[in-house]
C-alpha positions as CSV (number, residue, x, y, z in Angstrom):
1,M,-16.7,3.6,-30.7
2,N,-17.0,6.2,-33.2
3,P,-15.8,9.4,-31.7
4,L,-17.1,11.9,-33.8
5,A,-20.5,10.0,-34.5
6,D,-21.0,9.5,-30.7
7,A,-20.2,13.1,-29.7
8,L,-22.0,14.8,-32.6
9,V,-25.0,12.8,-34.1
10,Q,-25.6,10.2,-31.6
11,P,-27.3,12.7,-28.7
12,L,-29.5,14.2,-31.8
13,A,-31.2,11.0,-31.3
14,G,-32.8,12.1,-28.3
15,R,-33.6,15.7,-29.3
16,E,-37.2,16.5,-29.8
17,D,-36.0,20.4,-30.0
18,A,-34.9,22.2,-32.8
19,V,-31.6,21.8,-33.9
20,L,-31.3,23.7,-37.4
21,I,-34.0,26.9,-38.2
22,R,-34.2,27.5,-42.0
23,P,-34.4,31.7,-42.7
24,N,-38.1,31.0,-43.4
25,G,-38.7,30.2,-40.0
26,S,-39.0,26.1,-40.0
27,T,-37.3,23.9,-38.0
28,V,-35.3,20.4,-37.9
29,T,-35.5,18.9,-34.6
30,G,-32.4,16.5,-33.4
31,V,-34.7,13.6,-34.3
32,E,-35.5,14.1,-38.0
33,L,-32.1,15.3,-38.2
34,H,-30.3,12.3,-37.2
35,N,-32.9,10.1,-38.9
36,R,-32.2,11.8,-42.0
37,S,-28.7,11.2,-41.7
38,G,-29.3,7.4,-41.2
39,K,-31.3,7.4,-44.6
40,I,-28.2,8.8,-46.3
41,A,-25.6,6.4,-44.2
42,N,-27.1,3.3,-45.8
43,L,-27.1,4.8,-49.3
44,L,-23.5,5.8,-49.0
45,V,-22.7,1.8,-47.7
46,E,-25.2,0.5,-50.3
47,A,-23.3,2.7,-52.9
48,G,-20.1,0.6,-51.9
49,V,-18.7,3.1,-49.1
50,K,-16.6,1.5,-46.3
51,P,-14.4,2.9,-43.6
52,G,-11.4,4.2,-45.3
53,H,-13.5,4.9,-48.0
54,R,-13.9,9.1,-49.3
55,V,-17.5,10.9,-49.9
56,A,-16.8,13.9,-52.2
57,M,-19.4,16.9,-51.8
58,Q,-19.3,20.0,-54.3
59,A,-23.2,21.4,-53.3
60,T,-24.7,24.2,-52.7
61,K,-25.6,24.9,-48.9
62,S,-28.5,23.2,-47.4
63,I,-29.6,21.2,-44.7
64,E,-29.3,17.7,-46.3
65,A,-25.2,18.8,-47.4
66,L,-24.7,19.3,-43.8
67,T,-26.9,15.9,-43.2
68,L,-24.0,14.1,-45.5
69,Y,-21.4,15.4,-43.4
70,L,-22.9,13.5,-40.6
71,A,-23.9,10.4,-42.5
72,S,-20.4,10.4,-43.9
73,I,-18.9,10.2,-40.2
74,R,-21.3,7.6,-39.4
75,A,-20.0,5.6,-42.5
76,G,-16.9,5.9,-40.9
77,A,-16.0,7.8,-44.7
78,L,-13.7,10.5,-45.3
79,F,-15.4,13.5,-46.2
80,L,-14.5,16.0,-48.7
81,P,-16.1,19.1,-49.1
82,L,-15.7,20.8,-52.3
83,N,-15.5,24.7,-52.8
84,T,-18.4,25.5,-54.9
85,A,-16.5,27.8,-56.8
86,Y,-13.7,24.6,-58.0
87,T,-13.6,24.4,-62.1
88,A,-14.0,21.5,-63.9
89,A,-10.6,21.3,-64.1
90,E,-10.1,21.5,-60.4
91,L,-12.0,18.7,-59.7
92,E,-11.3,16.7,-61.6
93,Y,-7.5,16.8,-60.0
94,F,-9.3,16.1,-56.7
95,L,-11.4,13.1,-58.6
96,G,-8.2,11.5,-59.6
97,D,-6.4,12.2,-56.2
98,A,-8.8,11.3,-53.7
99,E,-10.5,8.1,-55.6
100,P,-13.9,8.9,-53.5
101,I,-16.1,5.9,-54.1
102,V,-18.7,8.7,-54.4
103,A,-19.4,12.4,-55.1
104,I,-22.7,14.7,-54.8
105,C,-22.6,17.3,-56.9
106,D,-25.1,20.5,-57.8
107,P,-28.1,19.2,-60.9
108,K,-26.7,21.5,-62.9
109,D,-23.4,20.4,-62.8
110,Q,-24.2,16.9,-63.8
111,A,-23.5,17.0,-67.2
112,V,-19.8,18.4,-66.9
113,L,-18.5,16.0,-63.9
114,G,-21.2,12.9,-65.0
115,S,-18.0,12.4,-67.7
116,I,-15.5,12.9,-64.4
117,A,-17.0,10.6,-62.3
118,Q,-17.2,8.2,-65.4
119,A,-13.8,7.9,-65.8
120,N,-12.7,7.8,-62.2
121,G,-15.1,5.0,-61.4
122,V,-16.9,7.2,-59.0
123,T,-21.0,6.6,-58.3
124,L,-22.2,10.3,-58.8
125,F,-25.5,11.3,-56.9
126,T,-27.0,15.2,-57.2
127,L,-28.1,17.6,-54.4
128,A,-29.8,21.1,-55.4
129,A,-29.7,24.2,-52.8
130,D,-33.4,23.0,-51.7
131,G,-32.7,19.4,-50.9
132,S,-34.0,17.6,-54.2
133,G,-32.0,15.9,-56.3
134,S,-31.2,11.9,-56.4
135,L,-29.7,12.0,-53.2
136,T,-32.1,12.5,-51.3
137,D,-34.7,10.7,-53.7
138,S,-32.4,7.1,-53.1
139,A,-32.3,8.2,-50.1
140,A,-35.7,8.4,-49.0
141,G,-36.3,4.7,-48.9
142,Q,-34.0,3.8,-47.1
143,A,-34.0,2.8,-43.2
144,A,-33.6,5.3,-40.8
145,D,-31.6,2.9,-38.4
146,F,-27.7,2.7,-39.3
147,K,-25.1,0.8,-37.3
148,N,-22.3,3.6,-36.8
149,A,-18.9,2.4,-38.4
150,E,-16.0,1.3,-35.8
151,R,-13.7,4.4,-36.0
152,G,-10.9,5.2,-33.8
153,P,-9.4,8.7,-32.2
154,D,-6.3,8.4,-35.3
155,D,-8.9,7.0,-38.1
156,L,-8.9,10.1,-40.2
157,A,-12.5,11.5,-40.9
158,A,-12.0,14.2,-43.6
159,I,-9.5,15.3,-46.4
160,L,-9.2,19.3,-47.0
161,Y,-7.7,20.0,-50.0
162,T,-5.9,23.6,-49.8
163,S,-3.9,25.0,-52.5
164,G,0.2,23.7,-53.3
165,T,3.1,26.8,-53.8
166,T,3.8,24.5,-56.4
167,G,0.4,24.8,-58.1
168,C,-0.3,21.2,-57.0
169,S,-3.3,21.3,-54.4
170,K,-2.4,19.0,-51.1
171,G,-5.5,16.9,-49.4
172,A,-5.0,17.7,-45.8
173,M,-6.0,14.8,-43.6
174,L,-8.1,15.5,-40.4
175,S,-8.7,12.5,-37.6
176,H,-11.7,12.4,-35.5
177,D,-9.8,13.2,-32.6
178,N,-8.2,16.6,-35.3
179,L,-12.1,17.2,-35.5
180,L,-13.0,16.5,-31.9
181,S,-10.9,17.8,-30.2
182,N,-10.8,21.6,-31.2
183,A,-14.4,21.5,-30.9
184,E,-13.8,20.6,-26.9
185,S,-11.1,23.1,-26.8
186,L,-13.1,25.8,-28.9
187,S,-16.7,25.3,-27.0
188,E,-14.7,25.9,-23.8
189,A,-12.4,28.8,-25.0
190,W,-15.7,30.3,-26.0
191,R,-18.2,29.2,-23.4
192,F,-20.6,27.7,-25.9
193,T,-24.0,26.0,-24.1
194,E,-27.0,24.1,-25.3
195,K,-28.5,27.8,-24.7
196,D,-26.7,29.0,-27.7
197,M,-28.3,30.0,-30.4
198,L,-25.7,30.7,-33.3
199,L,-26.3,32.5,-37.1
200,H,-24.6,30.5,-39.7
201,A,-24.4,32.3,-42.6
202,L,-20.5,30.6,-43.8
203,P,-20.2,27.7,-46.4
204,I,-19.8,24.6,-45.4
205,F,-17.4,23.4,-47.7
206,H,-14.8,25.1,-45.4
207,A,-13.4,24.3,-41.9
208,H,-14.8,27.3,-40.8
209,G,-18.3,27.0,-41.2
210,L,-18.1,23.3,-41.3
211,F,-15.5,22.1,-38.5
212,V,-15.3,25.2,-36.1
213,A,-19.3,26.6,-36.5
214,V,-20.9,23.3,-37.0
215,N,-19.0,20.9,-34.8
216,V,-18.7,23.0,-32.1
217,L,-23.4,23.9,-32.0
218,L,-23.6,20.4,-32.4
219,R,-21.1,18.9,-29.3
220,V,-23.0,21.5,-26.7
221,G,-26.3,20.7,-28.2
222,G,-26.8,24.4,-29.1
223,K,-29.0,25.3,-32.5
224,M,-28.2,27.3,-35.4
225,I,-30.1,29.7,-37.7
226,F,-28.8,27.4,-40.8
227,M,-28.3,30.0,-43.8
228,P,-27.7,29.2,-46.9
229,R,-25.1,32.7,-47.2
230,F,-24.4,35.7,-46.4
231,D,-27.7,37.9,-47.2
232,L,-26.9,41.4,-45.6
233,E,-31.0,41.7,-45.5
234,S,-31.4,38.4,-43.9
235,V,-28.6,38.8,-41.2
236,L,-30.0,42.1,-39.8
237,A,-33.3,40.3,-39.5
238,R,-32.1,37.1,-38.2
239,L,-29.8,38.9,-35.6
240,P,-32.5,39.5,-32.8
241,K,-33.2,35.7,-32.4
242,A,-29.3,34.7,-32.3
243,T,-27.0,34.7,-29.2
244,S,-23.6,34.1,-31.2
245,M,-22.2,34.8,-35.1
246,M,-19.1,33.4,-36.4
247,G,-17.9,35.0,-39.7
248,V,-15.4,36.7,-41.8
249,P,-14.2,40.0,-41.8
250,T,-16.6,41.0,-44.7
251,F,-19.5,40.0,-43.4
252,Y,-18.2,42.5,-40.2
253,T,-17.5,45.5,-43.0
254,R,-20.9,45.1,-44.9
255,L,-22.4,45.4,-41.4
256,L,-21.2,48.1,-39.9
257,G,-22.2,49.6,-43.7
258,D,-25.9,49.5,-42.9
259,E,-27.1,52.5,-40.2
260,R,-29.2,49.6,-39.0
261,F,-26.6,47.7,-36.9
262,D,-26.6,49.1,-33.8
263,R,-26.7,48.6,-30.5
264,H,-30.1,47.9,-30.3
265,L,-30.2,45.1,-32.7
266,T,-27.2,43.8,-30.8
267,A,-28.0,43.8,-27.3
268,H,-28.8,40.3,-26.5
269,M,-25.7,39.1,-29.0
270,R,-23.2,36.7,-26.1
271,L,-20.3,36.8,-28.6
272,F,-19.1,37.9,-32.3
273,I,-15.9,36.0,-33.6
274,S,-13.8,37.3,-36.8
275,G,-11.1,34.7,-38.6
276,S,-10.4,33.1,-41.9
277,A,-8.7,36.4,-43.1
278,P,-7.1,39.2,-41.1
279,L,-9.9,41.4,-39.1
280,L,-8.5,45.5,-39.8
281,A,-7.7,46.9,-36.4
282,E,-10.1,50.0,-38.0
283,T,-13.1,47.6,-38.5
284,H,-12.3,46.3,-34.8
285,H,-12.3,49.3,-33.2
286,A,-16.0,50.9,-35.3
287,F,-17.1,47.5,-34.1
288,E,-16.9,48.4,-30.8
289,A,-18.2,51.8,-30.9
290,R,-21.5,51.5,-33.2
291,N,-22.3,48.5,-30.5
292,G,-20.3,48.1,-27.4
293,H,-19.3,44.2,-28.6
294,R,-15.4,43.7,-29.2
295,I,-15.4,41.2,-32.1
296,L,-12.6,37.5,-30.8
297,E,-10.7,37.3,-33.4
298,R,-8.9,34.3,-33.9
299,Y,-5.8,32.5,-35.9
300,G,-6.3,28.8,-37.6
301,M,-5.3,27.0,-40.8
302,T,-6.7,23.9,-42.9
303,E,-3.8,21.7,-41.1
304,T,-5.4,22.7,-37.4
305,T,-8.8,23.9,-37.7
306,M,-8.0,26.3,-34.6
307,S,-4.8,27.2,-32.6
308,T,-5.2,30.5,-31.2
309,S,-7.9,33.5,-29.9
310,N,-8.4,36.2,-27.8
311,P,-9.8,35.8,-24.2
312,Y,-13.6,35.4,-23.6
313,D,-12.7,37.4,-20.8
314,G,-10.1,39.5,-20.6
315,E,-8.5,41.8,-23.3
316,R,-9.4,41.4,-26.9
317,R,-6.2,42.9,-28.8
318,A,-7.1,44.4,-31.9
319,G,-4.6,43.0,-34.4
320,T,-3.6,40.0,-32.5
321,V,-5.0,36.6,-33.0
322,G,-4.8,36.0,-29.2
323,M,-3.2,33.2,-27.2
324,P,-2.6,29.2,-28.1
325,L,-6.6,27.3,-27.1
326,P,-6.5,24.7,-24.5
327,R,-3.8,22.0,-25.0
328,V,-2.4,23.7,-27.9
329,E,1.3,24.7,-27.5
330,A,2.6,27.6,-30.1
331,R,6.3,28.8,-30.5
332,I,8.0,31.3,-32.9
333,A,10.9,29.8,-34.6
334,N,13.9,30.3,-37.0
335,A,12.3,29.4,-40.4
336,E,16.0,27.8,-41.8
337,T,17.3,26.0,-38.4
338,G,13.8,25.9,-36.1
339,E,15.6,26.8,-33.3
340,A,13.3,29.0,-30.7
341,L,13.6,32.4,-30.6
342,P,13.6,34.5,-27.5
343,Q,10.0,36.1,-26.7
344,G,9.0,39.2,-29.0
345,D,11.2,37.8,-31.4
346,V,9.6,38.0,-34.9
347,G,9.9,34.2,-36.4
348,V,7.6,31.6,-37.7
349,L,4.8,30.3,-35.9
350,E,5.0,26.8,-35.1
351,V,2.4,24.3,-32.9
352,R,1.6,21.6,-31.6
353,A,-1.5,20.0,-30.5
354,P,-3.9,17.1,-30.8
355,N,-5.9,19.3,-33.6
356,V,-2.8,19.3,-35.6
357,F,-3.3,17.3,-39.3
358,K,-2.1,13.8,-39.8
359,G,-0.3,15.3,-42.6
360,Y,-0.6,15.5,-46.9
361,W,-2.7,12.6,-48.6
362,R,-0.1,10.9,-50.5
363,M,2.5,13.1,-49.7
364,P,4.8,11.7,-47.5
365,E,7.9,13.7,-48.5
366,K,5.7,16.5,-48.0
367,T,4.4,16.0,-45.1
368,A,7.7,15.4,-43.4
369,E,8.5,18.7,-44.7
370,E,5.5,20.1,-42.1
371,F,6.9,19.0,-39.2
372,R,10.3,19.2,-36.7
373,E,11.4,16.5,-35.2
374,D,9.5,16.8,-31.9
375,G,6.2,17.1,-33.7
376,F,5.5,21.1,-34.1
377,L,3.7,22.0,-37.6
378,I,5.6,24.7,-39.5
379,T,3.0,27.1,-40.2
380,G,4.7,29.3,-42.4
381,D,3.1,32.4,-41.0
382,I,5.7,34.6,-39.5
383,A,4.3,36.2,-35.8
384,R,5.6,37.1,-32.7
385,I,4.3,36.4,-28.8
386,D,4.6,39.5,-26.7
387,E,5.2,39.1,-22.9
388,D,1.2,38.6,-22.3
389,G,1.4,35.8,-24.3
390,Y,-1.2,37.6,-27.6
391,V,0.1,36.8,-30.9
392,T,0.3,38.8,-33.8
393,I,0.4,37.3,-37.6
394,V,3.1,40.1,-38.7
395,G,3.6,38.3,-42.4
396,R,3.0,35.3,-44.9
397,A,5.3,32.7,-45.5
398,K,5.6,32.1,-49.1
399,D,3.6,34.8,-50.4
400,L,-0.1,33.4,-49.7
401,V,-3.0,35.3,-50.1
402,I,-6.0,35.2,-48.0
403,S,-9.1,36.6,-50.2
404,G,-12.3,36.6,-48.5
405,G,-11.1,33.5,-46.2
406,Y,-9.9,31.6,-48.6
407,N,-6.4,30.5,-49.6
408,V,-5.0,31.5,-53.0
409,Y,-0.9,30.6,-53.5
410,P,0.6,32.5,-55.8
411,K,2.0,30.0,-57.8
412,E,-1.2,27.9,-59.0
413,V,-2.3,31.5,-60.3
414,E,1.0,32.3,-62.3
415,I,1.3,28.7,-64.2
416,E,-2.2,29.6,-65.7
417,I,-1.1,32.8,-66.7
418,D,2.8,31.9,-67.6
419,D,0.8,29.8,-70.2
420,M,-0.9,31.8,-72.3
421,D,0.3,33.3,-75.3
422,G,2.6,36.2,-75.8
423,V,3.4,35.9,-71.8
424,L,6.6,36.1,-70.8
425,E,6.5,35.2,-67.5
426,S,4.1,36.7,-64.1
427,A,4.4,37.5,-60.3
428,V,1.4,37.4,-58.2
429,I,0.8,39.3,-54.7
430,G,-2.3,40.1,-52.8
431,G,-3.6,43.9,-53.0
432,P,-6.0,45.5,-50.8
433,H,-9.6,45.1,-51.0
434,P,-11.9,47.0,-48.6
435,D,-14.3,44.0,-48.2
436,F,-11.6,40.6,-49.1
437,G,-9.0,41.7,-46.4
438,E,-7.0,41.0,-50.2
439,A,-7.3,40.5,-53.7
440,V,-5.2,38.6,-55.8
441,V,-3.3,41.3,-58.6
442,A,-0.8,40.0,-60.8
443,V,2.2,41.3,-62.2
444,V,2.8,40.1,-66.0
445,V,5.8,40.2,-68.5
446,P,4.7,40.7,-72.4
447,E,7.2,38.7,-74.8
448,A,9.3,40.9,-77.6
449,G,6.3,41.9,-79.3
450,A,3.6,41.0,-77.8
451,D,0.5,42.9,-77.8
452,L,-1.7,41.6,-74.0
453,D,-4.7,43.3,-72.6
454,G,-4.9,43.4,-68.4
455,E,-8.6,42.9,-69.0
456,A,-8.1,39.6,-71.8
457,I,-5.7,38.1,-69.1
458,K,-8.3,38.2,-66.5
459,L,-11.8,37.4,-68.5
460,S,-9.4,34.0,-70.4
461,L,-8.6,32.9,-66.4
462,Q,-12.1,32.9,-65.3
463,D,-12.8,29.4,-66.8
464,K,-9.9,27.8,-65.3
465,L,-9.7,28.7,-61.9
466,A,-12.2,29.9,-58.9
467,K,-13.2,33.1,-59.1
468,F,-11.7,33.7,-55.1
469,K,-8.4,33.0,-57.3
470,C,-8.9,35.2,-60.1
471,P,-6.6,38.2,-60.3
472,K,-8.6,41.6,-59.1
473,A,-6.0,43.8,-61.5
474,V,-3.5,42.9,-63.9
475,F,-0.5,45.1,-64.3
476,L,1.7,45.3,-67.7
477,V,5.7,45.9,-67.0
478,E,8.9,45.5,-68.6
479,E,10.6,43.0,-66.1
480,L,10.1,41.8,-62.9
481,P,12.4,43.6,-59.7
482,R,14.8,40.2,-58.8
483,N,17.4,40.4,-56.4
484,T,21.2,39.4,-56.4
485,M,20.0,35.6,-56.5
486,G,17.6,35.9,-59.6
487,K,14.7,35.9,-57.3
488,V,11.6,37.9,-58.2
489,Q,10.9,40.4,-55.0
490,K,7.8,40.3,-54.6
491,N,8.1,42.8,-51.7
492,V,9.1,45.4,-54.1
493,L,5.8,44.7,-56.4
494,R,3.8,44.9,-53.4
495,D,4.6,48.3,-52.8
496,D,5.0,49.5,-56.3
497,Y,1.7,48.1,-57.0
498,A,-0.2,46.5,-54.1
499,A,-0.5,50.0,-52.7
500,H,-2.3,51.2,-55.9
501,F,-4.9,48.7,-56.2
502,A,-7.7,50.0,-54.1
503,P,-11.0,49.0,-56.2
504,A,-14.6,49.7,-55.2
505,K,-16.4,47.3,-52.6
506,T,-18.1,44.4,-54.3
């Protein structure tokens, strides 16, 4: 038994049809994908990977990278996808914390990551965007046959690192049942079948692109147009062959910015889904006016994958994230006491479901803090549930910033800024951005007599933080607003600075 491999990989062995279609039109059949995953799984075992070990990957999206995920599942390993924007300093933490047996990186990063891997006892393979590299070279000589490792529903299948409020990233542990139950709930809620052709332009180091899009389509036996990234021209050219698309709000604002995106181009489409960041109501309405489709917005987080969704059949309400998915319980509670609040009241959103994660890697105390005694997860998002059961996210606890679908915890950025010469203190907030939904904004207090420059601060962070975490704007002030208890009032900062931050589209 291996729940994910049995559900996602084994059915491929009997599929002679194309499962993945590259932008150039070439294809990979189910049999080919199954056999390639077997070869890489054998290589992983040869490299010392045993059930329960970790396999880390920071590589450009490719069919081979996706195959590595399937191979890791088959070998019983925990797959650890890492954002391609992470710096060497961030990767050093991840490899040291997760202690993978094997790591995969782009060949261009081998020189930098090689020393980190060696220091942590990690075997390093390379994998380029075109599928070349030592991983595929070494796997070529392996046998395609592979007996899947025995795994149970509660055994871990993946670790996804999410930014920490204290600057220390946390590894969310997801089990076979977490991922498989969510794929089944989403397939049911969104009516995916073997007839679907999904246009896949999302990254696969993120839960959205990997554990939602890929898992759902493999679970139902569908197909994917597998694109390396979102490119407007490529998406417009391939939409006519797709039946569905999953994206972040940025995808849809960019499509709306091109007059070729019209009713004729999307007449055959069944479903557009948006997530990972709030979809503006204006975008929702403009999209429907342009082509007649109402985008289906949903809500999730790294720790739960998807929890709520607007209905496939029924009203898709702009500004809401819909209702709890099948087998998901949701409630609004008092953040301090955990007491359930009356319908319509605003409080912290809590969920309980088979897809809720098992906890944070090697952080039992932090894990305990996130759960109520009755098993509900405290999401940290402030929301309300109306009389019809629709959930509206009205704010985010802990001042989380979601930029382009990626979580940025302000403390992580503030630590780096505060460590700079001449900086007394800083506060990081989210500011509105036409493409990314939110962008990181830093408000900085210089030390007495210090001559700071906002652009220099932005530049110095580029080697320390992933690009999506770096501030798009820096404001210099004499002091930060505080309440009577001395706590920085970020709500005041948002009113004073974020509203004035309106960058051009990028």
